[in-house]
C-alpha positions in Angstrom: 85.2 87.8 61.0 82.1 88.1 59.0 80.5 91.3 58.1 77.8 91.5 60.4 80.2 90.4 63.4 82.5 93.3 62.3 79.8 95.8 62.3 78.5 94.8 65.8 82.0 94.9 67.3 82.7 98.2 65.6 79.5 99.6 67.1 80.6 98.3 70.6 83.9 99.9 70.3 82.2 103.2 69.4 80.1 102.7 72.7 83.2 102.1 74.6 85.0 105.4 73.3 82.0 107.2 74.5 81.6 105.6 77.8 85.5 106.6 78.6 84.1 110.2 78.7 82.3 109.3 81.8 85.2 107.7 83.4 87.3 110.8 82.8 84.6 112.9 84.5 84.7 110.5 87.5 88.6 110.8 87.7 88.4 114.6 87.4 85.8 115.0 90.1 87.6 112.4 92.3 84.4 110.3 93.0 85.7 106.6 93.9 82.1 105.1 93.3 82.0 106.7 89.7 85.3 105.4 88.8 84.7 102.0 90.1 81.3 101.7 88.4 82.9 103.1 85.1 86.0 100.8 85.3 83.8 97.6 86.1 81.5 98.6 83.3 84.1 99.0 80.7 85.7 95.7 81.7 82.4 94.0 81.1 82.2 95.7 77.9 85.7 94.6 76.7 84.6 91.0 77.6 81.5 91.4 75.5 83.5 92.6 72.5 86.1 90.0 72.7 83.5 87.4 73.2 81.6 88.5 70.0 84.8 88.8 68.0 86.4 85.5 69.0 83.1 83.5 69.5 84.9 81.8 72.6 82.6 80.9 75.7 82.0 83.5 78.2 84.2 82.0 80.9 86.9 81.5 78.5 86.6 85.1 77.3 86.8 86.6 80.9 89.7 84.4 81.6 91.7 85.6 78.5 90.7 89.2 78.9 91.7 89.2 82.5 95.0 87.1 81.9 95.9 89.7 78.9 95.4 92.7 81.2 97.2 91.3 84.2 100.2 90.1 82.1 100.4 93.7 80.9 100.4 94.9 84.5 103.2 92.6 85.7 105.4 93.7 83.0 105.0 97.2 84.3 105.1 96.4 87.9 108.1 98.2 89.5 107.8 96.2 92.7 110.7 94.4 93.9 111.0 90.6 94.2 112.0 89.0 97.4 111.6 85.4 98.7 108.9 84.2 100.9 111.0 84.0 104.0 112.3 87.5 103.7 108.9 89.0 102.9 107.4 87.7 106.2 110.4 88.9 108.2 109.5 92.4 106.8 105.9 92.0 107.3 106.2 90.6 111.0 106.1 94.0 112.8 102.8 94.9 111.2 101.2 91.6 110.5 98.9 91.5 113.5 97.6 95.2 113.1 97.4 95.2 109.2 94.0 95.5 107.5 94.2 92.2 105.8 90.9 91.2 104.2 91.5 87.6 103.8 92.8 87.0 107.3 89.5 88.8 108.6 87.2 86.8 106.7 89.2 83.6 107.2 89.0 84.0 110.9 85.3 84.5 110.7 84.9 80.9 109.3 87.7 79.0 110.6 86.7 78.0 114.2 83.8 75.8 113.0 86.2 73.6 110.9 88.5 72.9 114.2 85.8 71.1 116.5 86.5 70.3 120.1 89.9 71.8 121.1 90.3 71.2 124.8 93.0 68.5 125.4 93.9 67.9 121.8 97.4 67.8 120.4 97.5 70.3 117.5 100.3 71.1 115.0 100.1 74.7 113.7 102.0 74.1 110.4 103.4 77.7 109.4 102.2 79.5 112.6 103.5 83.0 111.8 102.7 85.2 114.8 100.7 82.8 116.6 97.2 84.1 115.5 95.9 80.6 115.8 98.4 78.8 118.0 97.9 81.0 121.0 94.1 81.2 121.1 93.9 77.3 120.5 96.4 77.2 123.6 94.1 79.2 125.6 91.3 76.8 124.9 93.2 74.1 126.5 95.0 72.4 123.5 98.6 71.3 123.5 100.0 73.2 120.6 103.3 72.5 118.5 103.7 75.7 116.4 106.4 75.8 113.6 107.6 78.4 111.3 110.7 79.5 109.4 110.7 83.1 110.3 112.6 84.3 113.3 110.9 87.7 113.0 107.3 86.1 113.1 108.2 83.7 115.9 109.6 86.5 117.9 106.4 88.3 117.8 104.4 85.0 118.7 106.4 84.5 121.7 105.9 87.9 123.1 102.1 87.3 123.1 102.5 84.1 125.0 101.7 83.5 128.7 104.0 81.1 130.3 101.0 78.7 131.6 100.0 77.9 127.9 100.8 74.6 126.7 102.5 75.7 123.5 105.9 75.0 122.0 107.2 77.2 119.2 109.9 75.7 116.8 111.9 77.3 114.0 111.5 74.8 111.2 111.1 75.2 107.5 107.7 73.2 107.1 109.0 71.3 104.0 111.9 70.0 106.1 109.8 69.2 109.1 110.2 65.7 110.7 107.3 65.3 113.1 108.2 63.0 116.0 104.6 62.5 117.0 100.9 62.3 115.9 98.5 65.2 116.1 94.8 65.2 116.5 94.5 68.4 114.5 96.8 69.8 111.9 96.2 73.4 110.7 98.0 75.4 107.8 96.5 78.7 107.5 97.4 81.0 104.5 100.7 79.0 103.9 100.6 76.3 101.3 100.2 78.5 98.2 103.8 79.6 98.9 104.9 75.9 98.5 105.7 74.5 95.1 106.1 71.0 96.0 102.7 70.2 97.6 103.0 66.5 97.4 106.1 66.6 99.8 104.3 68.9 102.2 101.3 66.6 102.2 103.4 63.5 102.9 104.9 65.4 105.9 101.4 66.1 107.0 100.5 62.4 106.7 103.5 61.6 108.6 102.1 63.7 111.6 98.7 62.1 111.3 96.8 59.1 112.9 93.4 57.6 112.1 90.8 60.2 112.9 93.4 63.3 112.5 91.7 66.4 111.1 93.5 68.8 108.7 92.4 72.1 108.1 94.1 74.3 105.4 93.2 77.9 104.1 94.7 79.6 101.2 94.2 82.6 98.7 91.6 81.3 96.3 93.2 79.4 93.4 91.4 81.3 91.0 93.0 84.5 92.2 96.4 83.1 92.0 95.6 81.7 88.4 95.0 85.2 87.4 98.5 86.2 88.2 99.9 82.9 86.8 102.9 83.0 84.6 104.3 80.4 82.2 107.1 79.7 84.9 104.4 77.9 87.1 104.3 80.6 89.9 102.4 83.7 90.5 103.2 87.1 91.8 102.2 87.4 95.3 101.4 91.2 96.4 101.6 90.6 100.2 103.0 94.0 101.2 103.5 97.3 99.4 106.7 97.7 97.2 107.3 93.8 96.9 106.4 90.7 95.2 107.1 87.0 96.2 106.2 83.5 95.0 102.7 82.1 95.1 101.9 78.7 93.5 98.8 77.8 91.8 97.4 74.5 93.6 93.6 73.8 92.7 91.3 72.2 95.1 91.5 69.1 92.8 95.2 68.8 93.5 94.6 68.9 97.1 92.0 66.2 97.0 94.2 63.7 94.7 97.2 64.0 97.0 95.4 63.7 100.2 93.4 60.7 98.9 96.6 59.0 98.0 97.5 59.2 101.6 94.1 57.9 103.0 92.2 61.1 103.7 88.9 62.2 102.7 87.7 65.7 102.1 85.1 66.5 104.7 84.2 70.1 103.9 85.3 73.0 101.6 84.1 76.6 101.4 84.9 79.7 99.5 85.7 82.6 101.6 83.8 85.4 100.1 83.8 89.1 100.7 80.1 89.4 101.8 77.8 92.5 101.8 77.7 92.4 105.6 81.3 93.4 105.6 81.3 96.2 103.0 80.9 99.1 105.3 83.9 98.2 107.5 86.1 101.2 107.0 89.4 99.6 106.8 88.1 97.6 103.7 86.9 100.3 101.6 89.8 100.3 99.3 89.3 96.6 98.3 85.8 97.1 96.6 87.0 95.0 93.6 86.6 91.7 95.6 83.0 92.4 96.6 80.9 89.2 96.1 84.1 87.3 95.1 85.8 84.4 96.7 89.2 85.8 98.1 90.1 82.4 99.7 89.4 78.8 100.3 89.2 76.6 103.5 89.3 72.9 103.3 89.0 70.1 105.9 90.4 66.5 105.4 90.2 63.6 107.9 92.5 60.6 108.0 90.9 57.1 107.6 
């Protein structure tokens, strides 16, 4: 590092030490807004210092600083690891009432991706408690809903009117063998738990015909990448006290695999925590996601 760069970095560290005083005051006064502003400012300052010292690009610097901080956090984390099936069994009783930001935002966007519903044969590929399967059946669709969690399916069945055209099946989605073709296949907040994405898309293809629409939503890949470990999987923090598997699958991977099966990408959209939702009381604790993509939604069509 040359002398000028060293002096600039040194001065910025001195500024950082002075700004820590304001962070301490915010903590002592228990003012969440002050703490949030101070921590965000300090993070930005660390990025600036690192960029100056390493001479990396801005985006590379943000990534390296964030990855380092997250890696340290993972090593300190005391939460217990359990597999995906078990974590959803635990979550089932509270899933429909939990204040889940991504579920809320996703449900605001997803209806425009489905198109006309009445009379359509729909596969809900990882249906959970039926948060999509049941409303779609109420709109006149014939729904096949599969999931591997007994607890989630039990919750779903408790909400079903017998007149609805909906069939729940206990199936692991990576072992599902479809016996018919569907007009619409949805998989909402499911596939980032799957390591072998190629196998899953082959199953989706087998359940598709010409014109079939496939709609998929996930936690945003950039968020998963921040938690990414060298083993090739992230640490999913879905409920308190536990972590589970999440896998990094960027949009490009989906596009390539679907193209191989004769699908085209019709539309994709980031699911953002927008300003109009900031004042919803139950989301006050997730201010870190303001103006950031927390999820992604994709729409494919079979040629």
